[in-house]
N, C-alpha and C positions, 0 to 999 in steps of 0.2 A: 498499292495504295489502298485498295478496298479492305484488305485484311487489317492493316494499320487502323483505318477509320473505325472498323467494327471493334477493335480492341479498345481504342479510346472511349467509345461509347459504353463499353462494359465497365470501365473503371468506376464512374459514379454509381452504377447499379451494384457493383460489388460492395462499395462502401456503405450504401444504404442497407444492403442485406446484413452486413456485419453489425451495423447500429441496431437493426431490428431485433437482433439476438438479446440486446440489453434491456434490463428492467431496472426501475428504481430500487436501490438497495443492493444491487450487484456490487461485488468487489472486483477491481481490476489490479492484478498483480504485475509488477514491472521488474525487469532486470535493468537497472540503470548503469550507465557508463561513467562513474564518478571516480575513476582511478583506484588508488590503493585502499581508500576507506571502504569502497564497495567490495573490493576483493577480500578485504578482511572480514566483512559482513558475510559474504558468500562462503568463506572458509569455515565459519563456525555455526552457520545456520543451514537447514535443509528444507527445501520447499517440496511441494507436491511433485511426485514422481522424480525426485532428485533435482528439480529445477532450482536455480538460484534466483532469489528475489531480494530487492533492496528498497522497494517502494510499493505502496498500494494506495488506492483511492476508492471513494464511494460514489457509485453512479446515482445521479439525480436527474430525472427526466421532467422537464417543465415546458408546457406548451409545445410539445414534439421536438424540443431541443434537448440534446444530451449534454449534461454537465457532469463534472466530477468534483466532489468535495475532497480536499487533500490538505494535509499539513505539510507544507513545503515552502522553500524560499524563506521569507521572514515571518510568515504567519499562516494560520489556517485560512484557506481561500476556496472560492468556487471558480473553476475554470471550464472552458469548453472541452469536449472530448478531443478535439483537434489539438488544443494547447497541451492537454495532458499527454497525448500520444508523442509529442515532441521530446518528452524526457528520455525516450529510448529509441533505438533502432531495432530492438528485439520484439519478437511476438509477445503480446501480453496474454495472460490467461484470465478467464472470467470465472469468478466464484459466485455461487448463489446459496443463500441459507436453504436448508431442507424445508419442505412445505409446512411442517408443523411449527416452524418459527417465523413464517412470513408475516404473521400478525405483529411482530416486533418492528417491522420496517418503518411505519409512519413515525414512531417515537424515535428511532435511530436517525432518520432524516431530520426531524425537528431539532434534536439535540446537536447534530453535526452543523446545521445551519446557524444555530445559536453560538457556535464557537468561532465562527468566521471573524478574523481579526485578532484572535488570541495568538500570542507570539509563538514562533517555532521553538521547540525544545531542543536547543543545540547542546544541552547538557546530557540528554538521554537519560533523565531521571524521572521515574514515575511519580505522579501526583505532586508536581512542583509549580503548578499554575501555567504550564506551557505544554505544547503537544508536539511530539514527533508523529510520523505517519501512522504506525500501527498502534500507538498509544491513543490517538483520537478514535480509531475504530474500536479499540478495546473498551473505552469508556462509554462510547455511544451504545454499544450492545450491553454493557454492564447496567446502565441506567434503564434501558428498555426491558431487560430480562429480570432485573431485580437482584441479581446475583451474578458471579463471574460466568460469562458466556464463552469467552476464550480464556486461555491460560496465561498467567504471568509465570515466568521461569527465571532462575538466576542468570544474569548476563555474564558473558565472558568476553574479554578483549585480548585474550592470550592466543598464541598460535596453538593449533591442535596438538595434543600429546606433549605439551611444553609448559613451562612456567614462565615463559618469556612473552611479554606483551608485543603485539604488533608495533613496529616503530611508528607507523602512521598514526596509531592511536596515542602513543606516548607524545608525539609532537602536537597532535590535536588538542589533548587535554592540557599540556603545558601552555599552549597559546591561549586557552580560555581560562586558565588559572584555577582549575579544580582538580581534585584527585580523581583518577580513573575509577568509575563506579563498578569495579569488579565484584561480581556476586550479588549485586543489587537486583531486585525483581524488575523484569521488563518483558517486552514482547517484540516480535519482528514479523515482517510480512511472510517469511517462509513458514514459521510456526502457525500462523493463522491459515495459510493455505492448506495445511494438513489437518485442520480441525475436522472432527467427525460430525460437526453441526452444519458444514457447508459441503457442497459438491462442486467440482470443477466441470462447467458445462461446455466450455469451448475455448476458442482462441480468437484474439483480435489483433490484426496486423496494424 
């Protein structure tokens, strides 16, 4: 019983220690469990050290509370770290801009907060008045830096080494009534995690 009690006492201490790693402006990378669409994303994008990521958010610490600004659900929103963590059962990675870029963070946070309520970009098209997760981060840093900070690259919805679209994407775009944006410029969490302007500083369970 004594050993169990000590373990239970350690749990909140470990959680506090993990939170203390975080700083405003950090990026949290997640591998979500969203079925075939996430599997298709993982198949054509590669993250830091070969990790698969399908979502990311921006850390914002306010009055000692840890929030995450994310484009998810129906719109850009600000949620608690605990709420954000419920997106996945996998360990998250923490990314931080290199020290020479930390002056950008106040503007990045300001911009991101201003986008709260902007609809989620379920078309996955850049610059259409809506935001998906990595698109929000891309534009936040673009505005703060004055030029592209992360990269836009041609998107693909096809199986690797094939001209065939993933069936999940075919069905998805059929349901929303638009053409698959193959080759259109875009960004993704994996690509941002490999940027030479950030460093991965640790993990968060």
